[in-house]
N, C-alpha and C positions, 0 to 999 in steps of 0.2 A: 756669553758674557754678561755682565750688567755692567752698571755704571762705575762702580766704584773698578771693577775692571777696566772699562775706562779711561777713567781716571789714572789709573795705576799705568797702563798701559801706553798714552801719549806719550810720545818721544817730546824733548823739550823743545828740539827746532822740526816742525811738520809743515807741511805743504796742506793747501784746503782740501784737495783729494784726500790728502790721506786722515785730515780729521774725519772727514764726510765716510771716509770707506769703513773706519774704526767704530763712528758711531751709529753707522747701519748697522754693524755687529751685535748693537743693543738693543737697537727700534727699526723695524724697518720703515723707513720716511716715507716712502712711497705709499705707504696705507696712510699716513696721517689724513689724508687729502679726501681720500673715501670714506672714512669715517662721518658718523651722522653729527649733526650741530653739538646736539647732546653729548656723544661720545669725543670728541672734540675738546669741548668745554671742558668733561672730566679729565683728560690727558693735560691740557692747560692748567688746570687747577692744580695735578699732581706736580706738573714742572713747575709754577711759580710757587709750591711750596717748597719744591727742593731748593728753587734759588734764594728763598729768603731763609730755609735754614741753614744752606752753605752761607749767605751773607751773615747770618747771627755767630757762625763759628769764628769766620776771620774777625768780624767784628770782638770776639772773646779773646780770641789768638792774638790781635792788635795787628791784623794783618791788612785794615783799610787803609786806602791813602786818603786823604783830605785835599783838597784844594779851595782856598779861600772860606775852609768852613765846611764846604759840601763834599760826601763820600764821590771817590772817582773809583769805579768798576772797572775790572779789568774785564778781557775778553779776547779769546785769540783766533777764534773760528771764523768761516765763511760770512761774508755780510748777507742778511738778509733785509732786502729793501722792506721794510713794512709800512703803514698806516706810522707809527711811531717813530720810526727810524730814518725813510728816506728824505733829501732836500724837499722842503717845501713847494718846490716849483716844478718838480718829478713827479709825471703821469704816474699812476701803477703801473707796475710788472711784472709780470707773476711766473716770470722764465724760472725762479730759483725753488717753482716746486718741482720743476723737473731737471735742473742742475744743482740742487741742495744749495746756494749760494756762490757754487764755485766760479770764480771770476765777476761774480757781481761786482764788487768792490770797485774795482778797477772800470766800472762802466759809468761808477757815481763819480769815485776821488782819484781815478786815476792809479797806477802802480800796484805792488803787492801786497795785501791786507792779511797775509798768512805769519 
C-alpha cells in the first residue's frame, strides 16, 4: 500500500488503532526510531514536503478554514506529544515511540481524540 491507498482506505470513522494499523501498511513506524539521524532528516523532509504540497492543494481547492485570518489545519490521527505540541509544563514522554500515539491524547487532554 502507498500513501494514496492509505488516504482512500481510511474509513470516515476510525479508531486511533485503526489509523496506526493502516499507516503501518505504508511505512513500518518502528523503523523510524532506528534510522540514522541523516535518514530521519531525509524522511522528515519528505513528509514535510508532502504536507506542504497537500496544504497547497487544499488551498487551491478552497478547503482551508481560517479563524481570525489564520489557517486552521485539520488532523484526525493519534496525538504525538512532540516538543512542538505537548503542553509547555509537560515533561518529554517518549511512550509514543512504542504505542504510536494510541491513547496519548487522553494523557494530556482526557477523552478520545480520534
